[in-house]
C-alpha positions as semicolon CSV with decimal commas, in nm:
position;residue;x (nm);y (nm);z (nm)
1;M;0,000;0,000;0,000
2;R;0,276;0,243;0,097
3;H;0,467;0,172;-0,224
4;N;0,150;0,228;-0,427
5;Q;0,118;0,571;-0,266
6;L;0,483;0,646;-0,343
7;N;0,423;0,540;-0,706
8;L;0,139;0,788;-0,735
9;I;0,347;1,065;-0,576
10;A;0,633;1,002;-0,821
11;L;0,406;0,977;-1,125
12;G;0,190;1,269;-1,013
13;S;0,499;1,488;-0,991
14;I;0,538;1,468;-1,371
15;P;0,212;1,642;-1,470
16;L;0,249;1,872;-1,169
17;M;0,596;1,992;-1,269
18;A;0,511;2,000;-1,642
19;T;0,208;2,220;-1,571
20;L;0,404;2,450;-1,341
21;G;0,684;2,463;-1,598
22;N;0,447;2,613;-1,853
23;S;0,155;2,788;-1,684
24;M;0,370;2,950;-1,414
25;L;0,504;3,191;-1,677
26;I;0,160;3,327;-1,776
27;P;0,133;3,588;-1,495
28;V;0,484;3,721;-1,563
29;L;0,471;3,737;-1,945
30;P;0,402;4,114;-1,950
31;E;0,704;4,178;-1,727
32;I;0,923;3,948;-1,939
33;G;0,816;4,142;-2,249
34;R;0,911;4,473;-2,089
35;E;1,250;4,347;-1,970
36;L;1,340;4,195;-2,310
37;H;1,182;4,479;-2,511
38;V;0,953;4,254;-2,715
39;G;0,582;4,286;-2,792
40;S;0,298;4,075;-2,662
41;L;0,287;3,850;-2,969
42;R;0,656;3,762;-2,947
43;V;0,648;3,707;-2,572
44;S;0,347;3,475;-2,612
45;M;0,574;3,249;-2,819
46;L;0,733;3,139;-2,490
47;I;0,412;2,944;-2,427
48;T;0,342;2,851;-2,789
49;V;0,676;2,685;-2,872
50;Y;0,644;2,464;-2,564
51;A;0,296;2,348;-2,664
52;V;0,377;2,304;-3,035
53;A;0,677;2,085;-2,958
54;A;0,459;1,871;-2,734
55;I;0,175;1,839;-2,989
56;V;0,410;1,725;-3,267
57;L;0,626;1,485;-3,064
58;I;0,383;1,327;-2,816
59;P;0,267;1,045;-3,050
60;F;0,629;0,943;-3,116
61;A;0,689;0,924;-2,741
62;G;0,391;0,691;-2,714
63;Y;0,534;0,458;-2,978
64;L;0,875;0,454;-2,810
65;S;0,719;0,379;-2,469
66;D;0,523;0,090;-2,617
67;K;0,839;-0,046;-2,777
68;F;1,106;0,012;-2,510
69;G;0,910;0,061;-2,189
70;R;0,753;0,354;-2,005
71;K;1,032;0,436;-1,759
72;A;1,298;0,400;-2,029
73;V;1,132;0,691;-2,212
74;I;1,022;0,904;-1,917
75;V;1,360;0,942;-1,743
76;P;1,564;1,056;-2,051
77;S;1,276;1,287;-2,147
78;L;1,285;1,453;-1,805
79;I;1,661;1,499;-1,844
80;I;1,596;1,678;-2,177
81;A;1,334;1,896;-2,005
82;I;1,585;1,985;-1,731
83;A;1,844;2,080;-1,994
84;G;1,596;2,293;-2,188
85;A;1,471;2,472;-1,877
86;G;1,832;2,528;-1,774
87;V;1,913;2,693;-2,109
88;S;1,615;2,929;-2,065
89;A;1,719;3,012;-1,710
90;V;2,079;3,092;-1,810
91;G;1,959;3,303;-2,103
92;A;1,728;3,508;-1,882
93;W;1,990;3,547;-1,609
94;L;2,303;3,631;-1,808
95;L;2,187;3,773;-2,143
96;K;1,984;4,076;-2,248
97;D;1,725;4,180;-2,506
98;G;1,730;3,981;-2,834
99;A;2,003;3,739;-2,728
100;A;1,815;3,656;-2,408
101;Y;1,484;3,622;-2,593
102;W;1,607;3,375;-2,854
103;T;1,801;3,173;-2,595
104;I;1,486;3,143;-2,383
105;I;1,285;3,043;-2,692
106;G;1,539;2,771;-2,776
107;G;1,535;2,643;-2,420
108;R;1,155;2,641;-2,411
109;L;1,146;2,439;-2,734
110;L;1,385;2,183;-2,584
111;Q;1,182;2,179;-2,264
112;G;0,866;2,107;-2,465
113;I;1,039;1,816;-2,637
114;G;1,129;1,670;-2,298
115;A;0,780;1,721;-2,158
116;A;0,633;1,549;-2,465
117;G;0,826;1,234;-2,376
118;A;0,725;1,229;-2,010
119;F;0,383;1,383;-1,947
120;P;0,164;1,161;-2,172
121;I;0,336;0,836;-2,071
122;V;0,208;0,870;-1,714
123;I;-0,146;0,759;-1,807
124;P;-0,050;0,423;-1,968
125;L;0,208;0,359;-1,694
126;V;-0,068;0,384;-1,432
127;G;-0,262;0,129;-1,637
128;D;0,044;-0,099;-1,641
129;L;0,107;-0,070;-1,267
130;Y;-0,254;-0,130;-1,157
131;E;-0,418;-0,428;-1,324
132;D;-0,734;-0,393;-1,116
133;E;-0,967;-0,150;-1,295
134;E;-1,095;0,015;-0,979
135;A;-0,743;0,076;-0,849
136;A;-0,635;0,209;-1,188
137;S;-0,935;0,444;-1,200
138;R;-0,855;0,577;-0,853
139;G;-0,490;0,618;-0,951
140;L;-0,582;0,812;-1,265
141;G;-0,805;1,036;-1,055
142;V;-0,507;1,112;-0,830
143;I;-0,284;1,182;-1,132
144;E;-0,544;1,415;-1,281
145;T;-0,566;1,589;-0,944
146;Y;-0,189;1,653;-0,948
147;N;-0,230;1,797;-1,298
148;T;-0,514;2,027;-1,200
149;F;-0,343;2,123;-0,872
150;G;-0,053;2,242;-1,087
151;K;-0,299;2,460;-1,276
152;V;-0,430;2,602;-0,947
153;L;-0,083;2,668;-0,809
154;S;0,070;2,808;-1,130
155;P;-0,080;3,159;-1,136
156;I;-0,021;3,207;-0,764
157;L;0,336;3,078;-0,757
158;G;0,430;3,247;-1,085
159;A;0,299;3,584;-0,966
160;A;0,470;3,550;-0,626
161;L;0,808;3,463;-0,779
162;G;0,773;3,734;-1,042
163;V;0,727;4,000;-0,774
164;L;1,074;3,911;-0,639
165;L;1,256;3,884;-0,973
166;W;1,112;3,875;-1,325
167;Y;1,316;3,571;-1,434
168;L;1,289;3,380;-1,105
169;P;1,015;3,148;-1,241
170;L;1,256;3,049;-1,520
171;L;1,525;2,969;-1,262
172;V;1,285;2,751;-1,060
173;I;1,157;2,538;-1,351
174;P;1,470;2,318;-1,400
175;V;1,473;2,246;-1,025
176;L;1,111;2,127;-1,044
177;F;1,188;1,888;-1,330
178;L;1,496;1,759;-1,146
179;I;1,283;1,671;-0,843
180;S;1,038;1,482;-1,064
181;M;1,316;1,293;-1,244
182;L;1,472;1,178;-0,914
183;L;1,134;1,060;-0,780
184;V;1,066;0,853;-1,093
185;L;1,420;0,717;-1,109
186;F;1,430;0,586;-0,751
187;I;1,066;0,500;-0,676
188;I;0,899;0,364;-0,991
189;R;0,949;-0,002;-1,067
190;A;0,781;-0,045;-1,403
191;P;0,656;-0,394;-1,496
192;K;0,899;-0,591;-1,712
193;R;0,809;-0,591;-2,080
194;K;0,882;-0,850;-2,346
195;K;1,123;-0,751;-2,619
196;D;0,931;-0,590;-2,905
197;S;1,067;-0,608;-3,260
198;T;0,771;-0,434;-3,420
199;T;0,870;-0,182;-3,686
200;I;0,714;0,163;-3,714
201;K;0,528;0,053;-4,029
202;E;0,387;-0,256;-3,857
203;F;0,293;-0,057;-3,552
204;A;0,121;0,208;-3,765
205;V;-0,089;-0,067;-3,928
206;G;-0,187;-0,192;-3,582
207;I;-0,289;0,158;-3,470
208;K;-0,482;0,206;-3,795
209;N;-0,670;-0,117;-3,724
210;I;-0,755;-0,005;-3,371
211;L;-0,884;0,329;-3,495
212;A;-1,085;0,155;-3,767
213;E;-1,256;-0,070;-3,511
214;K;-1,274;0,161;-3,210
215;G;-1,245;0,499;-3,379
216;R;-1,601;0,604;-3,303
217;W;-1,553;0,630;-2,927
218;L;-1,181;0,715;-2,944
219;Y;-1,236;1,012;-3,177
220;A;-1,517;1,129;-2,950
221;I;-1,292;1,118;-2,644
222;F;-1,012;1,295;-2,833
223;A;-1,254;1,573;-2,930
224;V;-1,401;1,603;-2,579
225;G;-1,054;1,631;-2,424
226;C;-0,957;1,903;-2,673
227;I;-1,279;2,099;-2,611
228;C;-1,238;2,083;-2,232
229;M;-0,883;2,219;-2,248
230;L;-0,983;2,490;-2,497
231;I;-1,262;2,608;-2,267
232;I;-1,043;2,601;-1,953
233;F;-0,754;2,800;-2,097
234;G;-0,970;3,023;-2,314
235;T;-1,187;3,130;-2,021
236;L;-0,883;3,178;-1,797
237;F;-0,738;3,405;-2,065
238;Y;-1,063;3,603;-2,065
239;L;-1,062;3,631;-1,684
240;S;-0,696;3,734;-1,680
241;E;-0,757;4,014;-1,930
242;T;-1,075;4,131;-1,757
243;L;-0,932;4,127;-1,405
244;E;-0,640;4,344;-1,515
245;S;-0,811;4,584;-1,757
246;D;-1,149;4,634;-1,587
247;Y;-1,077;4,572;-1,218
248;G;-0,710;4,664;-1,183
249;L;-0,611;4,337;-1,020
250;H;-0,243;4,244;-1,056
251;G;0,014;4,013;-0,903
252;I;-0,075;3,761;-0,635
253;L;-0,432;3,886;-0,590
254;K;-0,504;3,829;-0,958
255;G;-0,348;3,482;-0,934
256;L;-0,570;3,396;-0,638
257;V;-0,886;3,489;-0,829
258;L;-0,775;3,285;-1,130
259;A;-0,715;2,989;-0,899
260;I;-1,079;2,972;-0,782
261;P;-1,225;2,785;-1,085
262;L;-0,911;2,573;-1,106
263;A;-0,947;2,471;-0,742
264;A;-1,301;2,349;-0,819
265;L;-1,164;2,155;-1,116
266;C;-0,894;2,000;-0,896
267;L;-1,137;1,891;-0,623
268;F;-1,391;1,737;-0,858
269;S;-1,121;1,567;-1,062
270;Y;-1,024;1,374;-0,749
271;L;-1,387;1,303;-0,657
272;G;-1,470;1,200;-1,012
273;G;-1,191;0,944;-1,024
274;K;-1,306;0,793;-0,693
275;A;-1,673;0,791;-0,793
276;A;-1,611;0,627;-1,130
277;G;-1,434;0,325;-0,981
278;K;-1,412;0,047;-1,241
279;N;-1,761;0,094;-1,382
280;K;-1,724;0,212;-1,741
281;K;-2,090;0,298;-1,780
282;R;-2,064;0,516;-1,472
283;M;-1,760;0,684;-1,628
284;K;-1,967;0,771;-1,933
285;W;-2,256;0,918;-1,735
286;L;-2,028;1,109;-1,499
287;S;-1,860;1,256;-1,806
288;F;-2,193;1,346;-1,964
289;A;-2,314;1,508;-1,642
290;G;-1,990;1,707;-1,610
291;L;-2,010;1,827;-1,971
292;A;-2,375;1,926;-1,928
293;L;-2,283;2,122;-1,613
294;M;-1,999;2,292;-1,799
295;A;-2,220;2,386;-2,096
296;G;-2,499;2,513;-1,870
297;S;-2,267;2,732;-1,663
298;L;-2,111;2,883;-1,978
299;A;-2,455;2,960;-2,120
300;V;-2,555;3,142;-1,801
301;I;-2,223;3,331;-1,792
302;G;-2,323;3,482;-2,127
303;L;-2,612;3,658;-1,950
304;F;-2,392;3,833;-1,691
305;R;-2,096;4,068;-1,710
306;N;-2,032;4,094;-1,336
307;I;-1,687;3,948;-1,273
308;Y;-1,793;3,783;-0,949
309;A;-2,083;3,604;-1,121
310;V;-1,856;3,502;-1,410
311;T;-1,587;3,367;-1,175
312;G;-1,839;3,178;-0,960
313;L;-2,022;3,026;-1,258
314;F;-1,696;2,925;-1,421
315;A;-1,596;2,757;-1,095
316;L;-1,915;2,551;-1,141
317;G;-1,811;2,474;-1,497
318;G;-1,463;2,385;-1,373
319;A;-1,621;2,134;-1,136
320;G;-1,796;1,978;-1,436
321;I;-1,471;1,952;-1,630
322;G;-1,310;1,799;-1,321
323;L;-1,565;1,517;-1,334
324;V;-1,489;1,455;-1,701
325;L;-1,109;1,437;-1,720
326;P;-1,031;1,132;-1,499
327;C;-1,316;0,940;-1,665
328;L;-1,170;1,008;-2,011
329;D;-0,829;0,891;-1,889
330;A;-0,975;0,569;-1,748
331;L;-1,191;0,490;-2,052
332;I;-0,887;0,508;-2,279
333;T;-0,645;0,334;-2,044
334;K;-0,871;0,035;-1,983
335;G;-1,025;0,035;-2,331
336;I;-0,698;-0,020;-2,520
337;G;-0,460;-0,316;-2,490
338;K;-0,120;-0,262;-2,331
339;K;0,058;-0,303;-2,664
340;E;-0,088;0,013;-2,815
341;R;-0,191;0,196;-2,498
342;G;0,102;0,436;-2,493
343;T;0,047;0,559;-2,848
344;I;-0,331;0,598;-2,817
345;T;-0,304;0,790;-2,489
346;S;-0,031;1,002;-2,643
347;I;-0,261;1,100;-2,931
348;Y;-0,520;1,190;-2,667
349;S;-0,261;1,403;-2,484
350;S;-0,177;1,578;-2,812
351;M;-0,542;1,669;-2,855
352;R;-0,549;1,815;-2,504
353;F;-0,238;2,022;-2,581
354;L;-0,410;2,136;-2,901
355;G;-0,698;2,266;-2,690
356;V;-0,452;2,449;-2,463
357;S;-0,292;2,616;-2,767
358;L;-0,621;2,713;-2,934
359;G;-0,805;2,845;-2,627
360;P;-0,649;3,194;-2,579
361;P;-0,636;3,295;-2,951
362;A;-0,988;3,163;-3,011
363;V;-1,124;3,364;-2,719
364;S;-0,936;3,678;-2,826
365;L;-1,101;3,656;-3,169
366;L;-1,448;3,587;-3,028
367;L;-1,419;3,877;-2,783
368;A;-1,448;4,115;-3,077
369;G;-1,810;3,999;-3,110
370;G;-1,890;4,066;-2,747
371;H;-1,929;3,885;-2,416
372;S;-2,255;3,708;-2,503
373;L;-2,126;3,576;-2,836
374;L;-1,808;3,446;-2,672
375;F;-1,982;3,243;-2,406
376;G;-2,262;3,139;-2,640
377;V;-2,003;2,978;-2,869
378;L;-1,822;2,816;-2,576
379;A;-2,154;2,683;-2,441
380;G;-2,230;2,542;-2,787
381;M;-1,896;2,363;-2,788
382;G;-1,977;2,221;-2,446
383;C;-2,313;2,093;-2,575
384;A;-2,139;1,934;-2,874
385;A;-1,896;1,758;-2,638
386;A;-2,185;1,630;-2,424
387;L;-2,364;1,493;-2,733
388;L;-2,044;1,320;-2,848
389;M;-2,012;1,151;-2,511
390;L;-2,378;1,051;-2,514
391;M;-2,396;0,918;-2,869
392;A;-2,049;0,788;-2,953
393;V;-1,916;0,638;-2,629
394;K;-2,101;0,316;-2,543
395;P;-1,887;0,110;-2,306
396;K;-1,958;-0,246;-2,196
397;Q;-1,835;-0,394;-1,874
398;G;-1,565;-0,659;-1,900
399;D;-1,246;-0,794;-1,751
400;P;-0,938;-0,575;-1,776
401;E;-0,673;-0,648;-2,037
402;R;-0,396;-0,820;-1,847
403;G;-0,170;-0,942;-2,122
404;D;0,028;-0,778;-2,395
405;S;0,047;-0,869;-2,763
406;G;0,156;-1,222;-2,678
407;D;-0,156;-1,303;-2,478
408;R;-0,367;-1,550;-2,675
409;R;-0,651;-1,574;-2,431
410;K;-0,984;-1,450;-2,561
411;R;-1,145;-1,176;-2,365
412;R;-1,475;-1,002;-2,415
413;S;-1,440;-0,652;-2,564
414;R;-1,544;-0,373;-2,331
415;F;-1,670;-0,169;-2,626
416;P;-1,929;-0,273;-2,882
417;H;-1,714;-0,285;-3,191
418;G;-1,563;-0,631;-3,168
419;S;-1,196;-0,716;-3,210
420;V;-0,912;-0,623;-3,437
421;N;-0,612;-0,804;-3,576
422;A;-0,271;-0,766;-3,426
423;V;0,000;-0,591;-3,619
424;P;0,163;-0,793;-3,901
425;G;0,414;-1,048;-3,790
426;M;0,274;-1,073;-3,441
427;R;0,031;-1,308;-3,269
428;R;-0,334;-1,239;-3,323
429;K;-0,516;-1,067;-3,041
430;T;-0,879;-1,160;-3,008
431;S;-0,965;-0,818;-2,870
432;V;-0,807;-0,488;-2,795
433;K;-0,960;-0,354;-2,485
């Protein structure tokens, strides 16, 4: 039991540090722009290059983790993230103006590459460590809570460090990744994996087969994850702009207000993972309820311009999103066989990063049409996500997938689309869960 708790602490540190390593910069971006004499568009690239690197490289990390093992990919990736964050820290500390800016950009790109190889592999590794579905679901709820706690802490910690020194958040980031790397290195004992000689072409055929058979519910979950992240970061961008321009809130006080909806998301992410247990049908209906709550709160926000009403209602919507995220993680983790789990969850993580990247620019464009239009569109997206969950995701209860590609035992599919063939040159799997 104690080692299980240590496993979750070590694994949870990865999304926690990755989230802090990105979102912690948001409150200090204006100050960074002033110090480096660059405009808002160029300074926003400090966030964009990190996300773009992750979006592009995450699926490759999933393939490598399926082929060589989860820990064998996570630890070197965290080392790359430490190196990238270190380059950014040195650039901010020792250089000035253009030289400092481009050094930080290069370091952030390298940091994003490292995060792409570590962050998404956590979900399938939890599935590998906990064969029991209920234990895995609880574990994923804890991991999602670490992730959302990082979102809650980021604006507060970033603002507090920025008050002391504008580049102090950049100096702290490599230390955070170092802590995470040491925890994973000395605590996690990943299950032994059989040697895999599958080529990229063969593996791509296997993934194509999975998507052909299970694409209906997988594509729905990918889309729902993207929409949830877009709404979270888009609305936070709106709140950040409004708090500063209309209410004159800056620094730590602004960070505390931004943390309110994220705290609700964090709490309900933990509760959602516990409530879902191993019941896949319950996961679906918890997700649908959370999406409906999110869409409803966004629709009502469109009727009010009072910042207190908007913040409170978005906290309600954040609670709904908190119910959704651990259920999506569990449905994918226990709905895909171990052989392909890393790649499928990595594609899902890419879609979430896509939502993070699209949220702020989408909201900035919609703001030109007014408050009501903005939240009307966001509410419509929430309704679309709820309908996708209702119509496309139809889980069936079944035993968890315990074997890898060499397991010949027939197991009932947990989803209603039958079984698929294994990749060429490998033993046939009767089902991919």
